[in-house]
C-alpha positions as CSV (number, residue, x, y, z in Angstrom):
1,M,31.1,41.6,-46.9
2,A,32.0,44.0,-49.7
3,V,31.7,47.7,-49.1
4,V,29.7,49.9,-51.5
5,R,29.5,53.6,-50.8
6,A,27.5,56.2,-52.8
7,N,27.0,59.9,-52.9
8,Y,26.0,62.2,-55.8
9,C,26.9,65.6,-57.1
10,K,24.3,67.9,-55.7
11,R,21.8,69.6,-58.1
12,A,23.6,72.9,-58.7
13,R,24.8,75.0,-61.6
14,G,28.1,73.2,-61.8
15,E,27.2,69.6,-61.1
16,R,28.6,68.5,-64.5
17,T,31.8,70.3,-63.7
18,I,32.0,68.5,-60.4
19,A,31.4,65.2,-62.1
20,K,34.2,65.8,-64.6
21,A,36.5,66.9,-61.8
22,N,35.8,63.5,-60.1
23,I,36.9,61.7,-63.3
24,S,40.1,63.6,-63.2
25,Y,40.6,62.8,-59.5
26,I,40.1,59.0,-59.8
27,Q,42.5,58.9,-62.7
28,T,45.3,61.0,-61.3
29,R,45.1,60.6,-57.5
30,P,48.7,60.6,-56.1
31,G,50.1,57.3,-54.9
32,K,51.2,56.3,-51.4
33,E,54.4,58.3,-51.6
34,K,52.6,61.3,-53.2
35,E,54.0,60.4,-56.6
36,R,52.1,61.4,-59.7
37,L,50.1,58.6,-61.3
38,T,47.8,58.3,-64.3
39,R,45.5,55.3,-64.1
40,T,43.6,53.7,-67.0
41,L,39.9,54.4,-67.0
42,F,37.5,51.6,-67.9
43,G,33.7,51.4,-68.6
44,P,31.1,48.9,-69.7
45,T,33.0,47.9,-72.9
46,G,36.6,48.2,-71.8
47,A,39.2,50.9,-71.4
48,M,38.2,54.5,-72.2
49,G,39.9,57.8,-72.4
50,R,39.1,60.8,-70.2
51,Q,37.5,62.8,-73.0
52,E,35.2,59.8,-73.6
53,A,34.2,59.9,-70.0
54,Y,33.6,63.7,-70.2
55,Q,31.4,63.1,-73.2
56,F,28.8,61.0,-71.5
57,I,28.6,63.5,-68.7
58,T,28.0,66.3,-71.2
59,D,25.4,64.2,-73.1
60,A,23.5,63.2,-70.0
61,P,19.8,64.4,-70.1
62,K,18.5,67.0,-67.7
63,G,17.7,65.6,-64.3
64,T,20.5,63.0,-64.3
65,Y,22.1,62.2,-61.0
66,F,25.9,61.8,-61.2
67,Y,26.8,59.2,-58.5
68,R,30.2,58.6,-57.1
69,L,30.3,55.0,-56.1
70,K,33.1,53.1,-54.3
71,L,33.4,49.3,-54.5
72,S,35.8,47.5,-52.1
73,P,35.7,43.7,-51.5
74,D,36.5,42.5,-48.1
75,P,40.3,42.0,-47.8
76,M,39.9,39.3,-45.1
77,L,37.4,37.1,-46.9
78,E,37.0,38.0,-50.5
79,D,40.2,39.7,-51.8
80,V,42.6,37.9,-49.5
81,K,45.3,37.4,-52.1
82,R,44.6,40.7,-54.0
83,D,43.8,38.6,-57.1
84,L,40.1,39.4,-57.7
85,N,39.4,40.7,-61.2
86,M,38.2,44.1,-60.2
87,H,37.2,45.2,-63.7
88,K,34.9,42.2,-64.3
89,L,33.6,42.5,-60.7
90,T,32.7,46.2,-61.4
91,R,31.1,45.5,-64.7
92,A,29.0,42.6,-63.3
93,M,27.8,44.8,-60.4
94,M,26.8,47.7,-62.7
95,K,25.1,45.3,-65.1
96,R,22.8,44.1,-62.2
97,L,22.1,47.7,-61.2
98,E,21.0,48.4,-64.8
99,K,18.6,45.5,-64.7
100,R,17.3,46.7,-61.4
101,L,16.6,50.2,-62.7
102,K,15.6,48.9,-66.1
103,T,17.8,51.4,-68.0
104,V,21.3,51.7,-69.5
105,I,23.7,53.5,-67.1
106,P,26.8,55.2,-68.6
107,W,29.8,55.0,-66.2
108,A,33.5,55.3,-65.9
109,A,35.8,53.8,-63.3
110,A,39.4,53.5,-62.1
111,L,41.1,50.8,-60.0
112,H,43.0,52.1,-56.9
113,D,45.5,49.6,-55.7
114,D,48.6,51.7,-55.2
115,H,47.9,54.2,-52.3
116,T,46.4,51.7,-49.8
117,D,46.5,48.0,-49.0
118,I,42.8,47.7,-49.6
119,R,42.0,47.6,-53.3
120,H,39.0,49.5,-54.4
121,V,37.3,50.9,-57.5
122,H,36.0,54.4,-57.9
123,I,33.0,54.7,-60.2
124,L,31.2,57.8,-61.6
125,A,27.8,56.8,-63.0
126,A,25.0,58.8,-64.7
127,I,21.8,57.5,-63.0
128,P,18.3,58.8,-64.0
129,R,17.0,58.9,-60.4
130,R,18.1,59.0,-56.8
131,L,19.2,55.8,-55.2
132,Q,17.4,54.9,-52.1
133,Q,18.7,53.0,-49.0
134,Y,17.4,49.7,-50.2
135,D,19.1,50.3,-53.6
136,L,22.4,50.6,-51.8
137,E,21.7,47.5,-49.7
138,F,21.0,45.7,-53.0
139,L,24.4,46.8,-54.4
140,I,26.2,45.6,-51.3
141,R,24.4,42.3,-51.4
142,E,25.2,41.8,-55.1
143,A,28.8,42.9,-54.8
144,T,29.4,40.5,-51.9
145,Q,27.8,37.6,-53.8
146,L,29.9,38.3,-56.9
147,S,33.1,38.7,-54.9
148,L,32.6,35.4,-53.0
149,S,31.7,33.6,-56.3
150,Q,34.9,34.8,-57.9
151,R,36.9,33.8,-54.8
152,R,35.5,30.3,-54.9
153,S,36.3,30.0,-58.6
154,L,39.9,31.1,-58.0
155,E,40.4,28.7,-55.2
156,R,39.2,25.8,-57.4
157,G,41.6,26.9,-60.1
158,E,38.9,27.6,-62.7
159,S,40.0,29.7,-65.6
160,K,36.5,30.9,-66.6
161,L,34.8,33.0,-63.9
162,P,31.1,32.5,-63.3
163,W,29.6,35.9,-64.2
164,Q,25.8,35.4,-64.4
165,E,24.1,38.2,-66.2
166,H,20.6,37.3,-64.9
167,M,19.1,38.6,-61.7
168,P,19.6,36.0,-59.0
169,E,16.4,34.5,-57.5
170,K,16.6,34.5,-53.8
171,P,13.9,32.3,-52.1
172,L,11.9,34.1,-49.4
173,K,11.6,32.7,-45.9
174,T,9.0,30.0,-45.4
175,G,5.9,31.4,-43.8
176,K,2.1,31.8,-44.1
177,Y,2.2,33.3,-47.6
178,T,5.6,31.9,-48.8
179,T,5.1,28.1,-48.6
180,L,7.4,26.1,-50.8
181,S,5.8,25.3,-54.2
182,V,6.2,22.1,-56.1
183,N,6.5,22.1,-59.9
184,R,3.5,20.7,-61.7
185,R,5.6,18.1,-63.6
186,E,7.4,17.0,-60.4
187,H,4.1,16.7,-58.6
188,S,2.6,14.5,-61.3
189,T,5.6,12.1,-61.1
190,L,5.4,11.9,-57.3
191,L,1.8,10.5,-57.3
192,P,0.8,7.1,-58.7
193,P,-1.3,7.4,-61.9
194,Q,-4.4,5.9,-60.2
195,K,-4.4,8.6,-57.5
196,H,-4.3,11.6,-59.9
197,R,-8.0,11.9,-60.0
198,G,-9.5,13.9,-57.1
199,V,-6.1,15.1,-55.8
200,K,-6.1,18.8,-55.1
201,P,-2.9,20.4,-56.7
202,P,-0.7,22.5,-54.4
203,H,-0.2,26.2,-54.7
204,F,2.2,26.9,-57.5
205,Q,4.7,29.7,-57.4
206,S,4.1,33.0,-59.2
207,S,5.9,36.3,-59.2
208,C,5.3,40.0,-59.0
209,T,7.4,43.2,-58.9
210,C,7.5,45.7,-56.0
211,P,6.2,49.1,-57.2
212,R,8.6,51.0,-54.9
213,C,12.0,49.3,-55.4
214,H,11.2,47.2,-58.5
215,M,12.6,44.0,-56.9
216,P,11.2,40.8,-58.4
217,Q,9.2,38.8,-55.8
218,S,8.2,35.2,-55.6
219,H,5.1,34.0,-53.8
220,T,2.5,31.3,-53.9
221,G,-0.5,31.4,-56.3
222,H,-3.1,32.5,-53.8
223,R,-3.9,36.2,-53.2
224,G,-2.3,36.6,-49.8
225,S,-0.5,39.7,-48.8
226,H,3.3,39.6,-48.2
227,L,6.2,42.0,-47.6
228,C,8.7,43.0,-50.2
229,A,12.0,41.1,-49.5
230,S,14.0,44.3,-50.3
231,C,12.2,47.3,-48.9
232,G,9.5,45.8,-46.7
233,L,6.5,47.3,-48.5
234,M,3.3,45.4,-48.0
235,L,2.1,43.9,-51.3
236,H,-1.3,42.5,-52.2
237,K,-3.3,43.8,-49.2
238,K,-6.4,41.7,-48.5
239,K,-9.7,43.2,-49.4
240,V,-11.2,42.0,-46.1
241,Q,-8.9,44.4,-44.3
242,T,-10.1,47.3,-46.5
243,L,-13.7,46.4,-45.8
244,Q,-13.0,46.3,-42.1
245,R,-11.4,49.8,-42.2
246,R,-14.4,51.1,-44.2
247,R,-16.9,49.7,-41.7
248,G,-14.8,51.1,-38.8
249,R,-14.9,54.6,-40.4
250,E,-18.7,54.3,-40.9
251,R,-19.2,53.4,-37.3
252,E,-17.1,56.4,-36.2
253,R,-19.2,58.7,-38.4
254,A,-22.4,57.3,-37.0
255,L,-21.3,58.0,-33.4
């Protein structure tokens, strides 16, 4: 499993200065033998200079959190041959974070593959809000999926890597409110024409978005409650439960 670590520059008078110092650090960190190095910074569109990275820190609006992220694929399962394209892997992960937060995230990064045997990427990102624990779990899950996908493509000898820009749809576990749905067209082809009349169609799949973590959810068409697959928040609470609570409170007041 890939490792993604995150911490942010504390809200203080010099938080932008700390963020700029981090840019300088990830670009010029000494090598294994303490030799001086200058690495190439890269961002969403390709290579960038240090002044360009400083500029998005200066231009960030008030209230921005400057996050220091560290991406490291598993050296035993994912980056075994040290041949993963770390630049594309970083861009794909940050693109999915942008889609999760529904905003553009300026960032700069540098690949460190010279002072340790475990290759990793240091990223400084300007994010409009604090990342919660479930956001970090989301990044770890996405980074692992992207790393394994690239590993399989390299093993098959494919020249074009499968970088999907859409949010992956992960099916929920089958249960009371997550029964598998059947497409309407497929359902019509499964039944003979003479048996269509009077047949009750199954529940068809619909979707919603968690108000806490903004993770897209998939569930059946009825109005049953279910838990968010990312943060565990209860969604679509039944009205019956609310009525029962009201009646219980009324009984307590009457006593």
